[in-house]
C-alpha positions in Angstrom: 0.9 25.7 -66.0 2.8 26.7 -69.2 5.5 28.2 -67.2 6.1 25.0 -65.3 6.4 22.8 -68.2 8.9 25.2 -69.9 11.0 25.0 -66.8 10.9 21.4 -66.7 12.0 21.2 -70.5 14.9 23.6 -69.9 15.9 21.4 -67.0 15.8 18.1 -69.2 17.6 20.1 -72.0 20.4 21.0 -69.5 20.6 17.5 -68.2 21.1 16.1 -71.6 23.8 18.7 -72.5 25.8 18.1 -69.4 25.4 14.1 -70.0 26.8 14.8 -73.6 29.5 17.0 -72.5 30.8 14.5 -69.9 30.8 11.6 -72.6 32.8 13.9 -75.0 35.4 14.4 -72.4 35.7 10.9 -71.4 36.1 9.6 -75.2 38.8 12.6 -75.6 40.5 11.3 -72.6 40.4 7.6 -74.2 41.9 9.1 -77.3 44.6 10.8 -75.7 45.6 7.9 -73.6 45.4 5.4 -76.6 48.9 4.3 -77.8 50.1 6.1 -80.6 50.9 3.7 -83.9 54.5 3.0 -84.0 56.9 3.9 -87.3 56.5 1.6 -90.0 59.8 -0.6 -91.2 60.2 0.0 -95.0 63.2 0.0 -97.6 64.0 3.0 -99.3 66.4 4.6 -101.9 67.9 7.9 -102.6 66.7 9.1 -106.0 69.8 9.5 -108.4 70.1 10.5 -111.9 71.6 7.9 -114.1 72.9 8.0 -118.1 70.4 6.0 -120.4 70.8 5.0 -124.0 67.4 5.7 -125.5 66.2 2.2 -127.1 63.3 0.9 -129.2 62.5 -2.8 -127.9 60.3 -4.9 -129.7 59.7 -8.8 -129.9 60.5 -10.2 -133.3 60.2 -13.6 -135.3 63.3 -15.2 -137.2 62.8 -16.1 -140.7 65.2 -17.6 -143.2 67.0 -15.7 -146.0 65.8 -18.5 -148.1 63.5 -21.2 -147.2 61.2 -23.6 -148.9 58.8 -26.6 -148.5 60.1 -28.8 -151.3 57.0 -30.1 -153.2 56.5 -32.2 -156.5 54.5 -30.7 -159.5 53.5 -34.1 -160.9 52.1 -37.3 -159.3 54.4 -40.4 -159.3 55.7 -43.3 -157.2 59.1 -42.4 -155.5 61.8 -44.5 -156.8 65.0 -43.2 -155.1 65.7 -40.9 -151.8 69.1 -39.6 -152.2 69.7 -37.8 -149.0 69.3 -38.3 -145.2 67.3 -35.9 -143.0 69.4 -33.2 -141.7 71.8 -33.0 -144.6 73.6 -30.3 -146.3 73.0 -29.9 -150.0 74.1 -27.9 -152.8 71.9 -26.0 -155.5 70.6 -28.4 -158.1 71.7 -31.7 -156.3 69.1 -34.5 -156.6 66.9 -35.0 -153.7 64.2 -37.3 -155.2 63.7 -39.4 -158.1 60.2 -40.7 -159.2 59.5 -43.6 -161.5 59.8 -42.2 -165.1 60.3 -45.4 -167.2 56.9 -44.8 -169.2 57.8 -41.2 -169.8 61.2 -41.8 -170.9 59.9 -44.2 -173.4 57.5 -41.7 -174.6 60.4 -39.5 -175.0 62.5 -41.8 -177.1 59.3 -42.1 -179.3 59.0 -38.6 -179.7 62.6 -37.8 -180.3 62.6 -40.5 -183.1 59.5 -38.7 -184.9 61.6 -35.7 -184.6 64.7 -37.1 -186.0 62.5 -38.5 -188.9 60.9 -35.1 -189.6 64.5 -33.6 -189.7 65.4 -36.1 -192.3 62.5 -35.7 -194.5 62.9 -31.9 -194.2 66.4 -32.3 -195.6 65.5 -34.5 -198.4 62.7 -32.4 -199.3 65.2 -29.1 -199.6 67.4 -31.1 -201.9 64.4 -32.1 -204.1 63.4 -28.5 -204.0 66.8 -27.6 -205.4 66.1 -30.2 -208.4 62.6 -28.6 -208.8 61.2 -31.9 -208.0 58.8 -30.7 -205.4 57.1 -27.3 -204.5 57.9 -25.0 -201.8 54.9 -25.6 -200.2 55.8 -29.1 -199.4 59.2 -27.9 -197.9 57.1 -25.8 -195.8 54.9 -28.3 -194.5 58.2 -30.5 -193.7 59.8 -27.5 -191.8 56.4 -27.1 -189.7 56.3 -30.9 -189.3 59.8 -30.9 -187.9 59.0 -28.0 -185.3 56.0 -29.6 -184.0 57.7 -32.9 -183.4 60.5 -31.0 -181.6 58.2 -29.3 -179.6 56.4 -32.4 -178.6 59.6 -34.2 -177.7 60.9 -31.0 -175.6 57.6 -31.0 -173.9 58.0 -34.7 -172.8 61.8 -34.0 -171.6 60.3 -31.4 -169.6 57.8 -34.0 -168.0 60.6 -36.6 -167.6 62.8 -33.6 -165.9 60.0 -33.1 -163.4 60.3 -36.8 -162.2 63.7 -35.8 -160.7 63.3 -33.3 -157.9 66.5 -31.0 -157.2 67.3 -28.6 -154.5 66.4 -25.0 -155.7 69.3 -23.6 -153.7 72.1 -24.7 -151.2 70.9 -25.1 -147.6 70.0 -27.4 -145.0 67.2 -30.1 -145.2 65.0 -30.9 -142.5 63.3 -34.3 -141.6 61.5 -36.1 -144.3 58.9 -38.8 -144.1 58.9 -39.8 -147.7 60.4 -43.4 -148.6 61.1 -45.4 -151.7 57.7 -46.8 -153.1 55.4 -44.1 -151.8 53.1 -42.6 -154.0 53.1 -38.7 -154.3 50.2 -36.4 -155.3 51.1 -32.9 -156.9 51.8 -30.4 -154.2 52.8 -33.0 -151.4 55.4 -31.4 -148.9 58.3 -33.9 -149.1 61.0 -32.0 -147.1 61.7 -28.4 -146.1 65.0 -26.7 -147.0 66.7 -23.6 -145.2 69.4 -21.3 -145.7 70.5 -20.3 -142.1 74.0 -19.0 -142.4 72.1 -15.7 -142.3 68.7 -15.1 -141.2 66.0 -12.5 -141.1 64.2 -10.9 -138.0 61.0 -9.3 -138.7 59.3 -7.2 -135.9 56.7 -4.2 -135.7 57.5 -0.7 -133.8 54.8 1.7 -133.3 54.3 4.4 -136.0 55.5 7.2 -133.8 59.0 5.9 -133.9 59.1 5.4 -137.4 61.1 8.8 -137.9 63.8 7.3 -135.5 64.6 4.2 -138.0 66.7 4.0 -140.9 68.1 1.4 -143.0 71.5 0.3 -142.0 71.0 0.8 -138.4 72.4 -1.6 -135.9 70.5 -3.5 -133.2 70.9 -6.2 -130.9 68.8 -9.2 -130.3 68.5 -12.0 -127.6 66.7 -15.2 -127.4 65.8 -17.5 -124.6 67.3 -20.5 -126.4 70.8 -18.7 -125.5 70.4 -16.6 -122.3 73.0 -14.1 -121.5 74.2 -14.3 -125.6 73.5 -11.2 -127.6 73.6 -11.1 -131.7 74.3 -8.3 -133.8 72.0 -7.4 -136.6 71.4 -4.7 -139.0 68.3 -2.9 -140.3 67.8 -3.9 -144.0 64.2 -3.1 -144.7 61.3 -1.1 -143.4 58.0 -1.3 -144.7 56.6 1.4 -146.7 53.1 0.8 -145.3 51.7 1.2 -141.6 49.2 -1.5 -140.5 46.1 0.3 -140.4 44.8 -2.1 -137.6 47.5 -1.9 -135.4 49.3 1.5 -136.4 52.4 -0.4 -136.3 55.3 -0.8 -139.1 56.9 -3.8 -139.9 60.9 -3.8 -139.9 63.2 -6.6 -141.2 66.9 -6.8 -140.0 69.8 -9.3 -141.0 71.3 -11.4 -138.6 74.7 -13.3 -139.3 74.4 -16.7 -138.2 77.7 -18.6 -139.1 77.2 -20.9 -135.9 73.7 -21.7 -136.9 72.4 -20.9 -133.4 69.3 -19.2 -134.5 66.7 -21.2 -136.4 63.8 -19.9 -138.2 60.5 -19.6 -136.1 62.3 -18.7 -132.9 61.2 -15.4 -131.4 63.7 -12.9 -130.5 64.0 -9.7 -128.2 65.0 -6.9 -130.3 66.6 -3.6 -129.0 67.7 -0.6 -131.1 69.8 2.1 -129.7 68.5 5.7 -130.7 70.3 8.9 -130.4 72.7 10.2 -127.6 72.8 9.5 -123.9 70.1 11.2 -122.0 69.8 11.6 -118.0 66.8 10.1 -116.0 65.9 10.0 -112.6 65.8 6.3 -112.0 63.7 4.1 -109.3 63.1 0.5 -108.9 59.9 -0.4 -110.3 58.7 -1.7 -107.2 59.0 1.8 -105.8 55.9 2.9 -108.2 52.3 1.9 -107.2 50.2 2.0 -110.5 46.5 3.1 -110.0 43.8 3.9 -112.5 44.0 7.5 -111.3 47.8 7.8 -111.8 51.1 6.5 -110.4 52.6 7.3 -106.8 55.4 6.9 -104.7 55.8 7.6 -101.1 58.4 10.3 -100.3 60.2 10.1 -96.8 61.4 13.5 -95.0 61.5 14.7 -91.7 58.8 16.1 -89.7 58.9 19.6 -88.8 56.9 21.7 -86.1 56.2 21.2 -82.6 53.6 18.2 -83.3 55.9 16.4 -85.6 56.5 12.6 -84.4 59.8 12.1 -82.3 61.5 8.6 -81.6 62.5 7.7 -78.0 65.5 9.9 -78.1 63.3 12.9 -79.1 64.6 13.2 -82.5 62.3 14.0 -85.4 60.8 10.8 -87.3 60.6 10.2 -90.9 57.2 10.9 -92.4 55.6 9.5 -95.5 54.1 11.6 -97.9 52.5 10.2 -101.2 52.9 12.0 -104.2 51.8 11.5 -108.0 54.7 10.6 -110.6 55.2 10.4 -114.4 57.2 7.3 -115.2 59.0 7.0 -118.6 61.0 4.2 -120.4 62.1 1.3 -118.4 65.3 -0.9 -118.6 65.5 -4.2 -116.5 64.3 -3.7 -112.9 64.6 0.1 -113.3 62.1 2.8 -114.3 62.7 6.3 -115.5 60.7 9.3 -113.3 60.0 12.2 -115.4 58.1 14.3 -112.9 56.9 14.2 -109.3 60.4 13.6 -107.4 63.6 15.5 -107.2 67.1 14.3 -107.1 68.2 13.5 -103.6 64.9 12.8 -102.2 64.4 9.4 -100.3 61.6 7.2 -101.8 60.1 4.1 -100.4 60.9 1.0 -102.4 58.8 -1.7 -100.5 56.4 -1.6 -97.8 54.0 0.9 -99.2 50.7 -0.9 -98.2 51.5 0.1 -94.5 51.6 3.5 -95.3 49.3 6.6 -95.5 50.3 10.2 -95.6 51.7 11.3 -92.2 52.6 7.9 -91.3 56.1 7.7 -89.4 58.6 5.3 -91.1 61.9 3.6 -90.2 64.2 2.7 -93.0 65.7 -1.0 -93.0 67.5 -1.7 -96.2 69.0 -5.0 -95.1 66.9 -6.7 -97.9 66.4 -4.9 -101.0 64.2 -5.0 -104.0 66.0 -5.4 -107.5 67.4 -2.6 -109.1 69.6 -3.7 -111.9 69.6 -2.2 -115.5 70.5 -5.6 -116.9 69.0 -8.2 -114.9 70.0 -11.9 -115.4 68.1 -14.9 -114.5 68.6 -16.3 -110.8 68.2 -20.1 -111.5 70.3 -21.6 -114.1 
């Protein structure tokens, strides 16, 4: 009985094995008969070396060489406004006059008291010469004169504050102050800016501090004037690094005779550093940035008997993904420090269709941007 059961089990196993082998052969036949994927169309570029001028790039803010919000030290009623919004003014020019009639009357009273004290002192000195009064009386008269003069000077300063003058030459902003308006101490009356020359303040990482120096030339651009660059010169470097950002503040002076640049604008700053360097360059579209590293697809002709061939029997280009290390960028280009060699062909668009070993066909009728100095396409 046991021998029969073993024979039956052996037969079942042989049957299952035969069926499985037959299914395997069927699947292999289907795989062999399945159409092979065609070559994927991509754009590509040959890796070349280009000369680059090392630069420090930053975003800065424009500030006036001298700028202030004109205010009043004392309260008062505006009697006269001596300018129009946007006027050019000279240093010391009267901008506002406040009502000072009562203060001027008080000043005249104090000046009269000071004049009387001066006359009294003069008379006392004559009497002292005739030994009609004591030296103590003369000393009292001198002290009285100085006290009266000090009170008059104090009142004169108060009257002067009722006339508000430009602290320096420049261009006025827009004022909302009108005659008859009451002002409180500290009220902003109008802004005054000197903009023939402006500052640009920007920050650079601490690792680039050694590459900075006072007198260094730089260029800046502003989106207010596309395509126009302005020359500037570094005039100050902060002696302190910001502990929160590890950046150092730099200030440059920008000639602004045409007054195109206005305080408060932002500007793109570019400083040239050292001699020219050679880098292998690629369009930025060629780089695929991943959390585990940056990659590109390199194209090369397949080798060996199993290498894919086109309809004419010629070896096709095969995509191979490689890791790269990127460096500085300029415009549409990025420098590649490691991973590729000069003369290799790298895919610039169509990477999503590729994986290692995928055949590829190059079609460069429409290529991605690859300019070191791109300009806006729409004006």
